[in-house]
C-alpha positions in Angstrom: 6.7 -16.0 7.7 5.5 -12.8 5.7 2.0 -13.5 3.9 0.0 -11.8 1.7 -3.8 -11.8 2.1 -5.3 -10.1 -1.0 -8.7 -7.7 -0.4 -10.6 -5.3 -2.4 -9.5 -2.0 -1.2 -12.4 -0.8 -3.6 -10.3 0.4 -6.7 -7.9 -1.5 -8.9 -4.6 -1.3 -9.6 -4.3 -3.7 -12.4 -3.1 -2.7 -15.8 -3.0 1.0 -14.1 -0.9 4.0 -15.8 2.0 5.1 -13.6 0.7 6.6 -10.3 1.8 9.9 -8.8 2.4 9.8 -5.3 2.8 12.5 -2.8 2.5 13.8 0.9 0.5 16.6 2.1 0.2 17.5 6.1 1.0 14.1 6.9 -1.2 12.2 4.9 0.3 10.0 1.7 -2.2 10.6 -1.7 -1.7 8.1 -4.2 -3.4 8.9 -7.8 -3.5 7.2 -10.8 -5.7 6.3 -14.2 -7.1 2.8 -13.5 -7.7 0.3 -16.6 -10.8 2.3 -17.4 -9.0 5.8 -17.5 -10.4 6.9 -14.4 -8.9 8.8 -12.0 -8.5 7.2 -8.6 -7.6 9.0 -5.6 -6.4 7.4 -2.3 -5.5 9.2 1.1 -3.7 6.9 3.5 -3.7 8.8 7.3 -1.1 8.8 9.9 1.3 7.1 7.7 4.6 5.6 9.7 6.3 4.5 6.5 6.0 4.1 2.4 8.0 3.0 -0.5 7.5 2.6 -4.6 9.8 0.1 -6.1 9.9 -0.6 -9.8 11.1 -4.3 -9.3 8.7 -6.9 -8.5 9.5 -8.8 -4.7 6.2 -11.3 -3.7 5.6 -13.0 -0.6 3.8 -16.1 0.2 -0.1 -15.3 -1.2 0.7 -12.6 -3.1 -0.5 -11.6 -6.7 1.2 -9.2 -9.2 -1.8 -7.3 -9.8 -3.6 -6.9 -7.0 -4.0 -5.0 -3.6 -2.7 -6.8 0.1 -2.4 -6.7 3.5 0.8 -8.2 4.4 0.1 -10.3 7.5 3.4 -11.0 9.9 5.2 -7.7 7.8 8.7 -7.7 9.0 8.9 -4.2 8.2 6.1 -3.4 10.5 7.7 -5.2 13.2 10.5 -3.4 12.6 8.6 0.1 13.1 7.4 -1.4 16.6 10.6 -2.9 17.5 12.1 0.8 17.4 9.2 2.7 19.1 7.7 4.1 16.1 4.5 2.3 16.6 3.0 1.2 19.8 2.4 -2.7 19.8 -1.5 -1.5 21.3 -1.6 0.3 17.6 -3.3 -1.1 15.2 -1.1 0.1 11.8 -1.1 -2.3 8.6 1.3 -3.2 6.1 -0.7 -2.6 2.9 1.2 -3.3 -0.7 -0.8 -2.1 -4.0 0.8 -4.4 -7.2 0.5 -2.0 -10.2 1.6 -5.1 -12.8 4.1 -3.9 -15.0 4.8 -0.2 -13.1 5.8 -1.1 -9.5 4.8 -1.7 -6.0 3.4 0.4 -3.3 4.3 -0.9 0.1 2.5 1.4 3.1 2.4 1.3 6.8 -0.7 3.2 8.0 -3.9 3.0 9.9 -6.1 3.2 7.0 -7.0 4.6 3.7 -9.8 6.5 1.8 -10.6 6.2 -1.7 -11.7 9.8 -2.5 -15.1 9.9 -4.7 
């Protein structure tokens, strides 16, 4: 069963503006203004998959305005079973909920907030 584990990524998606999402040389770039009107820029390296959706779907333990790692992710497992990711690689399924705007799911090795 999928389970959402809340974590603090170093920024907040709660009450943020609609984000800009783009790709540059295989890296995913997320840009948005947070609730304080501060521009947040996040780089995801070695991205295998990502999706944005405006509908909200939740798994157990998930909050509508927080950031999560999805444990036992079916989406991540599908990428492993089809050979896109080796079982030994340490990819994670991240989910960022922009309450009122939508949800961003990303499978990547990690991410960094640009300062």
